N, CA, C and O atoms as a Tinker XYZ file with bonds, in Angstrom:
   276  protein
     1  N    -41.941000  101.015000   -8.513000    73     2
     2  CA   -42.329000  101.157000   -9.887000    64     1     3
     3  C    -43.821000  100.859000   -9.987000    63     2     4     5
     4  O    -44.314000   99.912000   -9.374000    81     3
     5  N    -44.518000  101.651000  -10.744000    73     3     6
     6  CA   -45.945000  101.415000  -10.938000    64     5     7
     7  C    -46.272000  101.427000  -12.422000    63     6     8     9
     8  O    -45.561000  102.017000  -13.236000    81     7
     9  N    -47.354000  100.768000  -12.741000    73     7    10
    10  CA   -47.794000  100.678000  -14.124000    64     9    11
    11  C    -49.244000  101.117000  -14.207000    63    10    12    13
    12  O    -50.049000  100.800000  -13.332000    81    11
    13  N    -49.566000  101.836000  -15.244000    73    11    14
    14  CA   -50.943000  102.201000  -15.498000    64    13    15
    15  C    -51.446000  101.294000  -16.616000    63    14    16    17
    16  O    -51.128000  101.501000  -17.787000    81    15
    17  N    -52.232000  100.287000  -16.243000    73    15    18
    18  CA   -52.709000   99.322000  -17.223000    64    17    19
    19  C    -53.618000   99.946000  -18.267000    63    18    20    21
    20  O    -53.757000   99.419000  -19.370000    81    19
    21  N    -54.228000  101.054000  -17.926000    73    19    22
    22  CA   -55.127000  101.727000  -18.879000    64    21    23
    23  C    -54.380000  102.261000  -20.095000    63    22    24    25
    24  O    -54.975000  102.453000  -21.156000    81    23
    25  N    -53.102000  102.499000  -19.950000    73    23    26
    26  CA   -52.317000  103.051000  -21.052000    64    25    27
    27  C    -51.784000  101.987000  -22.007000    63    26    28    29
    28  O    -51.210000  102.315000  -23.045000    81    27
    29  N    -51.968000  100.730000  -21.662000    73    27    30
    30  CA   -51.487000   99.657000  -22.524000    64    29    31
    31  C    -52.380000   99.518000  -23.755000    63    30    32    33
    32  O    -53.562000   99.860000  -23.712000    81    31
    33  N    -51.813000   99.018000  -24.844000    73    31    34
    34  CA   -52.642000   98.732000  -26.021000    64    33    35
    35  C    -53.653000   97.626000  -25.703000    63    34    36    37
    36  O    -53.443000   96.822000  -24.795000    81    35
    37  N    -54.722000   97.600000  -26.444000    73    35    38
    38  CA   -55.805000   96.644000  -26.207000    64    37    39
    39  C    -55.306000   95.198000  -26.184000    63    38    40    41
    40  O    -55.734000   94.408000  -25.343000    81    39
    41  N    -54.406000   94.852000  -27.102000    73    39    42
    42  CA   -53.895000   93.484000  -27.173000    64    41    43
    43  C    -53.179000   93.094000  -25.874000    63    42    44    45
    44  O    -53.369000   91.988000  -25.367000    81    43
    45  N    -52.372000   93.988000  -25.349000    73    43    46
    46  CA   -51.649000   93.696000  -24.111000    64    45    47
    47  C    -52.600000   93.572000  -22.926000    63    46    48    49
    48  O    -52.386000   92.735000  -22.048000    81    47
    49  N    -53.635000   94.384000  -22.890000    73    47    50
    50  CA   -54.640000   94.267000  -21.827000    64    49    51
    51  C    -55.319000   92.904000  -21.887000    63    50    52    53
    52  O    -55.572000   92.278000  -20.858000    81    51
    53  N    -55.610000   92.455000  -23.104000    73    51    54
    54  CA   -56.269000   91.168000  -23.260000    64    53    55
    55  C    -55.345000   90.024000  -22.849000    63    54    56    57
    56  O    -55.803000   89.045000  -22.260000    81    55
    57  N    -54.066000   90.132000  -23.146000    73    55    58
    58  CA   -53.100000   89.115000  -22.722000    64    57    59
    59  C    -53.057000   89.029000  -21.200000    63    58    60    61
    60  O    -52.961000   87.935000  -20.645000    81    59
    61  N    -53.127000   90.153000  -20.532000    73    59    62
    62  CA   -53.138000   90.174000  -19.069000    64    61    63
    63  C    -54.387000   89.478000  -18.548000    63    62    64    65
    64  O    -54.323000   88.737000  -17.568000    81    63
    65  N    -55.524000   89.711000  -19.199000    73    63    66
    66  CA   -56.764000   89.048000  -18.810000    64    65    67
    67  C    -56.653000   87.532000  -18.960000    63    66    68    69
    68  O    -57.122000   86.786000  -18.101000    81    67
    69  N    -56.035000   87.081000  -20.044000    73    67    70
    70  CA   -55.850000   85.647000  -20.246000    64    69    71
    71  C    -54.929000   85.053000  -19.180000    63    70    72    73
    72  O    -55.166000   83.944000  -18.699000    81    71
    73  N    -53.901000   85.776000  -18.821000    73    71    74
    74  CA   -53.004000   85.337000  -17.741000    64    73    75
    75  C    -53.777000   85.199000  -16.428000    63    74    76    77
    76  O    -53.616000   84.221000  -15.698000    81    75
    77  N    -54.607000   86.184000  -16.146000    73    75    78
    78  CA   -55.401000   86.159000  -14.922000    64    77    79
    79  C    -56.323000   84.940000  -14.901000    63    78    80    81
    80  O    -56.410000   84.242000  -13.891000    81    79
    81  N    -57.002000   84.690000  -15.999000    73    79    82
    82  CA   -57.908000   83.549000  -16.063000    64    81    83
    83  C    -57.141000   82.241000  -15.847000    63    82    84    85
    84  O    -57.597000   81.365000  -15.111000    81    83
    85  N    -55.999000   82.113000  -16.476000    73    83    86
    86  CA   -55.195000   80.895000  -16.346000    64    85    87
    87  C    -54.764000   80.668000  -14.905000    63    86    88    89
    88  O    -54.837000   79.548000  -14.399000    81    87
    89  N    -54.324000   81.711000  -14.257000    73    87    90
    90  CA   -53.879000   81.566000  -12.865000    64    89    91
    91  C    -55.060000   81.267000  -11.942000    63    90    92    93
    92  O    -54.911000   80.518000  -10.976000    81    91
    93  N    -56.227000   81.841000  -12.224000    73    91    94
    94  CA   -57.408000   81.584000  -11.403000    64    93    95
    95  C    -57.852000   80.129000  -11.527000    63    94    96    97
    96  O    -58.235000   79.513000  -10.532000    81    95
    97  N    -57.804000   79.574000  -12.742000    73    95    98
    98  CA   -58.163000   78.168000  -12.912000    64    97    99
    99  C    -57.212000   77.266000  -12.124000    63    98   100   101
   100  O    -57.647000   76.297000  -11.502000    81    99
   101  N    -55.924000   77.580000  -12.148000    73    99   102
   102  CA   -54.954000   76.791000  -11.385000    64   101   103
   103  C    -55.245000   76.898000   -9.889000    63   102   104   105
   104  O    -55.149000   75.906000   -9.166000    81   103
   105  N    -55.594000   78.074000   -9.429000    73   103   106
   106  CA   -55.944000   78.283000   -8.024000    64   105   107
   107  C    -57.171000   77.446000   -7.651000    63   106   108   109
   108  O    -57.215000   76.842000   -6.579000    81   107
   109  N    -58.163000   77.415000   -8.542000    73   107   110
   110  CA   -59.368000   76.636000   -8.265000    64   109   111
   111  C    -59.054000   75.152000   -8.161000    63   110   112   113
   112  O    -59.642000   74.457000   -7.331000    81   111
   113  N    -58.149000   74.657000   -8.978000    73   111   114
   114  CA   -57.764000   73.245000   -8.889000    64   113   115
   115  C    -57.035000   72.986000   -7.578000    63   114   116   117
   116  O    -57.289000   71.983000   -6.911000    81   115
   117  N    -56.148000   73.870000   -7.215000    73   115   118
   118  CA   -55.412000   73.702000   -5.960000    64   117   119
   119  C    -56.369000   73.644000   -4.774000    63   118   120   121
   120  O    -56.138000   72.889000   -3.829000    81   119
   121  N    -57.433000   74.428000   -4.813000    73   119   122
   122  CA   -58.415000   74.471000   -3.729000    64   121   123
   123  C    -59.502000   73.404000   -3.858000    63   122   124   125
   124  O    -60.365000   73.296000   -2.986000    81   123
   125  N    -59.470000   72.613000   -4.938000    73   123   126
   126  CA   -60.447000   71.547000   -5.116000    64   125   127
   127  C    -61.801000   72.017000   -5.617000    63   126   128   129
   128  O    -62.793000   71.301000   -5.481000    81   127
   129  N    -61.854000   73.197000   -6.189000    73   127   130
   130  CA   -63.113000   73.760000   -6.675000    64   129   131
   131  C    -63.442000   73.323000   -8.105000    63   130   132   133
   132  O    -64.609000   73.332000   -8.497000    81   131
   133  N    -62.441000   72.945000   -8.877000    73   131   134
   134  CA   -62.617000   72.513000  -10.263000    64   133   135
   135  C    -61.684000   71.355000  -10.537000    63   134   136   137
   136  O    -60.721000   71.123000   -9.806000    81   135
   137  N    -61.984000   70.636000  -11.599000    73   135   138
   138  CA   -61.090000   69.569000  -12.043000    64   137   139
   139  C    -60.351000   70.034000  -13.297000    63   138   140   141
   140  O    -60.753000   70.993000  -13.955000    81   139
   141  N    -59.284000   69.344000  -13.605000    73   139   142
   142  CA   -58.509000   69.666000  -14.799000    64   141   143
   143  C    -59.377000   69.509000  -16.059000    63   142   144   145
   144  O    -59.256000   70.283000  -17.009000    81   143
   145  N    -60.243000   68.504000  -16.047000    73   143   146
   146  CA   -61.121000   68.280000  -17.196000    64   145   147
   147  C    -62.068000   69.466000  -17.393000    63   146   148   149
   148  O    -62.319000   69.878000  -18.526000    81   147
   149  N    -62.587000   70.008000  -16.309000    73   147   150
   150  CA   -63.479000   71.167000  -16.402000    64   149   151
   151  C    -62.741000   72.368000  -16.995000    63   150   152   153
   152  O    -63.287000   73.100000  -17.822000    81   151
   153  N    -61.508000   72.557000  -16.565000    73   151   154
   154  CA   -60.720000   73.679000  -17.079000    64   153   155
   155  C    -60.452000   73.492000  -18.568000    63   154   156   157
   156  O    -60.596000   74.430000  -19.352000    81   155
   157  N    -60.063000   72.277000  -18.955000    73   155   158
   158  CA   -59.788000   72.049000  -20.376000    64   157   159
   159  C    -61.051000   72.158000  -21.221000    63   158   160   161
   160  O    -60.976000   72.581000  -22.375000    81   159
   161  N    -62.203000   71.790000  -20.682000    73   159   162
   162  CA   -63.465000   72.004000  -21.404000    64   161   163
   163  C    -63.695000   73.497000  -21.631000    63   162   164   165
   164  O    -64.117000   73.914000  -22.709000    81   163
   165  N    -63.412000   74.291000  -20.603000    73   163   166
   166  CA   -63.564000   75.740000  -20.723000    64   165   167
   167  C    -62.599000   76.306000  -21.760000    63   166   168   169
   168  O    -62.982000   77.122000  -22.599000    81   167
   169  N    -61.346000   75.866000  -21.695000    73   167   170
   170  CA   -60.346000   76.342000  -22.652000    64   169   171
   171  C    -60.732000   75.949000  -24.074000    63   170   172   173
   172  O    -60.612000   76.756000  -24.996000    81   171
   173  N    -61.189000   74.725000  -24.255000    73   171   174
   174  CA   -61.541000   74.251000  -25.598000    64   173   175
   175  C    -62.787000   74.918000  -26.159000    63   174   176   177
   176  O    -63.045000   74.838000  -27.360000    81   175
   177  N    -63.561000   75.575000  -25.303000    73   175   178
   178  CA   -64.733000   76.305000  -25.791000    64   177   179
   179  C    -64.372000   77.722000  -26.226000    63   178   180   181
   180  O    -65.201000   78.434000  -26.794000    81   179
   181  N    -63.142000   78.124000  -25.959000    73   179   182
   182  CA   -62.675000   79.458000  -26.348000    64   181   183
   183  C    -62.247000   79.454000  -27.812000    63   182   184   185
   184  O    -62.111000   78.386000  -28.410000    81   183
   185  N    -62.031000   80.639000  -28.402000    73   183   186
   186  CA   -61.545000   80.686000  -29.793000    64   185   187
   187  C    -60.217000   79.938000  -29.941000    63   186   188   189
   188  O    -59.383000   79.946000  -29.036000    81   187
   189  N    -60.042000   79.309000  -31.070000    73   187   190
   190  CA   -58.844000   78.501000  -31.337000    64   189   191
   191  C    -57.573000   79.327000  -31.165000    63   190   192   193
   192  O    -56.553000   78.808000  -30.711000    81   191
   193  N    -57.628000   80.586000  -31.517000    73   191   194
   194  CA   -56.448000   81.447000  -31.423000    64   193   195
   195  C    -55.967000   81.627000  -29.983000    63   194   196   197
   196  O    -54.806000   81.980000  -29.773000    81   195
   197  N    -56.811000   81.398000  -29.001000    73   195   198
   198  CA   -56.446000   81.564000  -27.582000    64   197   199
   199  C    -56.077000   80.254000  -26.905000    63   198   200   201
   200  O    -55.402000   80.265000  -25.875000    81   199
   201  N    -56.497000   79.144000  -27.451000    73   199   202
   202  CA   -56.404000   77.872000  -26.741000    64   201   203
   203  C    -54.981000   77.473000  -26.369000    63   202   204   205
   204  O    -54.735000   77.072000  -25.232000    81   203
   205  N    -54.053000   77.573000  -27.291000    73   203   206
   206  CA   -52.671000   77.166000  -26.998000    64   205   207
   207  C    -52.078000   78.015000  -25.891000    63   206   208   209
   208  O    -51.459000   77.491000  -24.965000    81   207
   209  N    -52.264000   79.322000  -25.982000    73   207   210
   210  CA   -51.747000   80.220000  -24.956000    64   209   211
   211  C    -52.358000   79.901000  -23.592000    63   210   212   213
   212  O    -51.640000   79.823000  -22.595000    81   211
   213  N    -53.670000   79.716000  -23.541000    73   211   214
   214  CA   -54.335000   79.427000  -22.274000    64   213   215
   215  C    -53.851000   78.108000  -21.672000    63   214   216   217
   216  O    -53.640000   78.023000  -20.462000    81   215
   217  N    -53.674000   77.092000  -22.493000    73   215   218
   218  CA   -53.196000   75.796000  -21.999000    64   217   219
   219  C    -51.789000   75.920000  -21.430000    63   218   220   221
   220  O    -51.495000   75.389000  -20.359000    81   219
   221  N    -50.926000   76.624000  -22.150000    73   219   222
   222  CA   -49.551000   76.784000  -21.681000    64   221   223
   223  C    -49.499000   77.531000  -20.359000    63   222   224   225
   224  O    -48.808000   77.108000  -19.433000    81   223
   225  N    -50.220000   78.632000  -20.265000    73   223   226
   226  CA   -50.188000   79.441000  -19.054000    64   225   227
   227  C    -50.865000   78.720000  -17.886000    63   226   228   229
   228  O    -50.397000   78.806000  -16.751000    81   227
   229  N    -51.952000   78.019000  -18.154000    73   227   230
   230  CA   -52.629000   77.249000  -17.111000    64   229   231
   231  C    -51.684000   76.208000  -16.527000    63   230   232   233
   232  O    -51.556000   76.100000  -15.307000    81   231
   233  N    -51.020000   75.441000  -17.389000    73   231   234
   234  CA   -50.084000   74.414000  -16.912000    64   233   235
   235  C    -48.926000   75.045000  -16.142000    63   234   236   237
   236  O    -48.463000   74.486000  -15.148000    81   235
   237  N    -48.466000   76.193000  -16.592000    73   235   238
   238  CA   -47.391000   76.912000  -15.894000    64   237   239
   239  C    -47.826000   77.286000  -14.477000    63   238   240   241
   240  O    -47.129000   76.982000  -13.510000    81   239
   241  N    -48.972000   77.943000  -14.359000    73   239   242
   242  CA   -49.440000   78.360000  -13.043000    64   241   243
   243  C    -49.779000   77.174000  -12.151000    63   242   244   245
   244  O    -49.547000   77.218000  -10.942000    81   243
   245  N    -50.319000   76.129000  -12.731000    73   243   246
   246  CA   -50.637000   74.939000  -11.947000    64   245   247
   247  C    -49.369000   74.313000  -11.389000    63   246   248   249
   248  O    -49.341000   73.885000  -10.235000    81   247
   249  N    -48.317000   74.257000  -12.207000    73   247   250
   250  CA   -47.055000   73.669000  -11.735000    64   249   251
   251  C    -46.454000   74.484000  -10.590000    63   250   252   253
   252  O    -45.891000   73.918000   -9.654000    81   251
   253  N    -46.571000   75.793000  -10.661000    73   251   254
   254  CA   -46.057000   76.657000   -9.600000    64   253   255
   255  C    -46.861000   76.460000   -8.317000    63   254   256   257
   256  O    -46.293000   76.332000   -7.232000    81   255
   257  N    -48.172000   76.436000   -8.450000    73   255   258
   258  CA   -49.028000   76.332000   -7.262000    64   257   259
   259  C    -48.933000   74.972000   -6.605000    63   258   260   261
   260  O    -48.955000   74.879000   -5.377000    81   259
   261  N    -48.828000   73.916000   -7.392000    73   259   262
   262  CA   -48.730000   72.599000   -6.817000    64   261   263
   263  C    -47.342000   72.321000   -6.251000    63   262   264   265
   264  O    -47.206000   71.538000   -5.311000    81   263
   265  N    -46.320000   72.948000   -6.805000    73   263   266
   266  CA   -44.967000   72.796000   -6.280000    64   265   267
   267  C    -44.837000   73.469000   -4.918000    63   266   268   269
   268  O    -44.054000   73.030000   -4.075000    81   267
   269  N    -45.599000   74.525000   -4.709000    73   267   270
   270  CA   -45.543000   75.254000   -3.439000    64   269   271
   271  C    -46.367000   74.616000   -2.343000    63   270   272   273
   272  O    -46.364000   75.101000   -1.211000    81   271
   273  N    -47.080000   73.532000   -2.652000    73   271   274
   274  CA   -47.940000   72.880000   -1.641000    64   273   275
   275  C    -47.145000   72.075000   -0.670000    63   274   276
   276  O    -47.712000   71.467000    0.238000    81   275
């Protein structure tokens, strides 16, 4: 099965981007490149409408990555 991301509505594309950012921050913590405080500073500098989603997804990805260690 394949998906063409270009055909998705703008909102869905943006949600995918937020997911990617959240998972990348978790990866950086796992590798010791960033601290949790740095990530939360970045999240808190984003628009309020995104902050809750980013925090939830970041914690989700972090829990998965740290559980697999």
